[in-house]
C-alpha positions in Angstrom: 20.3 44.2 31.6 18.0 46.4 33.6 14.2 46.5 33.4 14.6 49.9 31.7 17.1 48.7 29.2 14.9 45.7 28.3 11.8 47.8 28.1 13.6 50.2 25.8 14.9 47.4 23.6 11.4 45.9 23.2 9.5 49.1 23.0 7.4 48.5 26.1 7.1 50.2 29.5 9.4 49.4 32.3 6.3 48.8 34.5 5.2 46.0 32.1 8.6 44.4 32.4 8.3 44.6 36.1 4.9 42.8 36.1 6.3 40.0 33.9 9.3 39.7 36.2 7.1 39.5 39.4 4.7 37.2 37.5 1.8 39.4 38.4 1.0 39.4 34.6 1.7 36.8 31.9 3.6 38.0 28.8 1.9 37.8 25.5 3.4 35.9 22.5 4.7 39.0 20.9 6.7 39.8 24.0 8.1 36.3 24.1 9.1 36.4 20.5 10.8 39.8 20.8 12.8 38.7 23.9 13.9 35.5 22.2 15.1 37.5 19.1 16.8 40.1 21.4 18.8 37.4 23.1 19.3 35.4 20.0 17.7 32.2 21.2 14.7 30.2 19.9 11.3 30.7 21.6 11.6 27.1 22.8 15.0 27.8 24.4 13.7 31.0 26.0 10.8 29.1 27.6 13.0 26.3 28.7 11.5 23.6 26.5 14.5 22.7 24.5 18.2 23.0 24.7 20.3 22.9 21.6 24.0 22.0 21.1 26.5 24.7 21.5 26.0 27.2 18.7 29.1 28.2 16.7 30.3 31.8 16.9 30.6 34.2 19.8 28.1 34.5 22.6 25.3 37.1 22.3 27.2 39.5 24.7 30.3 39.5 22.5 28.1 40.0 19.4 26.4 43.0 21.0 29.7 44.5 22.1 31.1 44.0 18.6 28.1 45.8 17.1 28.6 48.7 19.5 32.4 48.8 18.5 31.6 48.8 14.8 29.2 51.8 15.3 32.0 53.9 16.9 34.0 56.4 14.8 37.2 54.8 13.5 39.5 56.7 15.9 37.5 55.5 18.9 37.5 52.0 17.5 41.3 52.1 17.5 41.4 53.3 21.2 39.0 50.6 22.4 40.9 47.9 20.4 44.2 48.9 21.8 42.8 48.8 25.4 41.3 45.4 24.8 44.5 44.0 23.3 46.5 45.4 26.3 44.1 43.8 28.7 44.1 40.5 26.9 47.9 40.5 26.8 48.1 41.0 30.6 45.4 38.4 31.3 47.1 35.7 29.3 
């Protein structure tokens, strides 16, 4: 994910994301909570304080791609699913 994409998802400026990344400015609690929600982890996990056992279900990236697929028109969903099935058949 780029700084721009993260900034867009969180409703903040890309410059602010850059400051946080370079550690020239500390993020506020609201930012930490938003990022944790975006990546579907607890604030503790995001801050590195706690690890939890493997969660059931698909990883966040698969969930995000699934949401994008569901938002497509039905005809395009079919095309994407056919391509995915073909790729998975070849990869197996």
